N, C-alpha and C positions, 0 to 999 in steps of 0.2 A: 126450413121453417122461416116464416116471416119474422121480422123484427119490429116490435112496437116502436112508434116514433119516440116515445119518452125514453127509450133505451138506445137511441141513435148514437150516443157517445161511445158505445161499445164497438161500433163499426169503423173499420178503416177501408175506404174505397177511393181509389185514385182515378180521376178522369171518367167517372161513371157516366154512361149514356143511357137513354131509355131502353136500349137493347139488353137482353138477358146476359148476365156475366156469371162466371164461375164464382162459387162461394166456398171459402175455407172457414170452418167453424172450429175454434180452439176452446175446448172445455178445460179450464185451468182453475186450480185451487191456490189461493195465495199462500197457504202454509204447506204446500207440496213441493219438495226440492226438485222433482222432475218437471213440474209445471214452471218453476223458476227458470230452469235451464232452457226449456223451450221458449218461454216468453222472451228471455234475453236475446236469443238468436233472432227471433221474429222481429222484435222491436228495433234492434240495432242493425240487423243485416237484411232481413227479408222485406220489411216495409220499404226501405230505400230502394231495394231491388225491384219491387213491384212498381213503385213510382217511376222508375227509370225505364223498365223493360216491359212491364205487363199492364201499363196504365189502361184503364177502361176494359180490362179483360178478367180481372179477379178482384174480389173483395174479401176482407178478413174480418171475422166477427169474434171477439173475445166473449165467450160464454162463461159466466161465473158459476163454478161447480163447487158447491158447499159440501165438504166432507165432514159430517157431524160427529165422527168418532174423535175429532179434534175440536172441542167446544169453541176454541178461538176462531175456527174457520168461519162460523156464523158471524162473529163480531167483525172480522176484517172484511168479509164480503158486504156486510151492512155498510161499512165505510165506503166501499166502492159504489154502492147504490146511492149513498148520500152525495158523493161527488157527481154522479149522473144527474141527480136532481138539482144540485147547486150550480154546476158548471161542467156540462157534459164534455166539452172540448178538452178538459183536463184529465179525462178518465185514463188515457193511456200513460200520461206522464205520472199520474198518481200511482198507477199500477206498477210502473217501473220503480218508483220510490218505495212502495210497499214490498215488492219482491227484494229490493236491495236490503231492507230491514227485516226480512222474513224471520230470522232467528229470534227477533225480539217478541214474536207472537207465537212461538212454539209453546207447548204445554207447560214446561217448567218455568217459563218466563211470564206466564199470566196467572198461574194457579193461585197465587197468594194475593192478587189484587182484585178489587171489585170490578164489576162489569163497566160501570161508568168511568172508572179510572183508566181502563183499557181504551174506552172511547175517547177520553181526553188525549191520550197518547196518539191515537189515530188522527184526531182533529189537528194536533200539532204537526203531524207528518204531512197532512193535507196542506197546511199552511206553507210548508217548505217548497211546494210547487205552485204557490200563488193563489191558493184558495183561502176563503175567510174562515179562520179557525173557529170563531164563535158560531158561525152559521152551520158548519159541519157538525160541531158538537150538539147544537140545538136539534139537529135532525136525528142524532144518535142517542141522546140522553134518554134514559128510562126513569120516570118519576117513581118515587117511593110512596106516593099517595094513590089511593084507589081512584078509578075513573068516576065520572059524574054519575054513572049508573051503578056504582059499587063494584065494578069489575076489577080484578086483581091482575089478570094477564093482559095488560094494556099495550105492551110492546112499545115501539117508538115510531117516529114519523117515516121510517123506511120499511116497516114490517110488511105492509101490503105489497110493496114492489118486490121485496125479497121473495115473498110467497110465489109470485108469478115466475120469477127466475127458476126457483126450485121445481115448480110444476112443469116448466118447459123442458128441463133436463130429464125429469121423470117420464115425460111423454115419449121421449125417444130412447129411454132405457139406458142412459149414460151412467156408468158406475166408476170406472177408473179415471184418474187424472194423471197426466193429460190424456185426452182423447181428441182425435182430429176427425172431423167430418168433411168430406169433399162433395159438394152438390147434394148434401143430405144423406150420404152414405158413409159409414165408418171407414176410414182410410188407415188400415193397420200398418202400411208400409212406412208411414212417417213416424220417426222416433224422436224422443226428446233429445237424443244425442246428435240429431241432424246438424251438420255444419252448413254454412252459407252455400258452399259449393254443392252439397247434396240437395239442399232446397232448390237451388237454381236448376240442377239436373232434373229434379222431379217436376218443377214448374214447366220447364221446356217440353217435357214429355206429355204433360196433362192439360196445360192451358193452351187452347187453340182459338 
């Protein structure tokens, strides 16, 4: 699938040339423990490996996979979209910070706070990696006043972008997180428990 330019912060590509390169798409949910496990290995070990060994041959795309049976999943992914709008080059750093604090956004830790209170915590987390807290919260905040046309489901300033990300996942029928696609096809051989060595072995075999 193509990636819209406004979501370019989701993409990691080292030494990209005009030639076609392999694409790894990681469908990850910020409140999924297995997604956290995969992200940590990819962020800390696989990305440096790609830069060193597979530069110009493979790109990695973080696809945000909202799992709505956890209501906070929508909120944390909205924060990811806000970062993409405000400072896309910070997306991966913010994602690392959010996965590190994943437990703070599990059901029992958000159920008794308002939606905007959760957004305030997410904006503060974004500030910890160098983003403007006020700007991020401004993108996430939902007003308690009706819209100018009287509408009550007004959403926030990232709602329309989040819709596009959800539609993209639905288009390819992704359900489980994490799910990995390689060149557009589901790659079931890659597990969330993959080590750096297993990733390197898989890349050696499949990236030519």
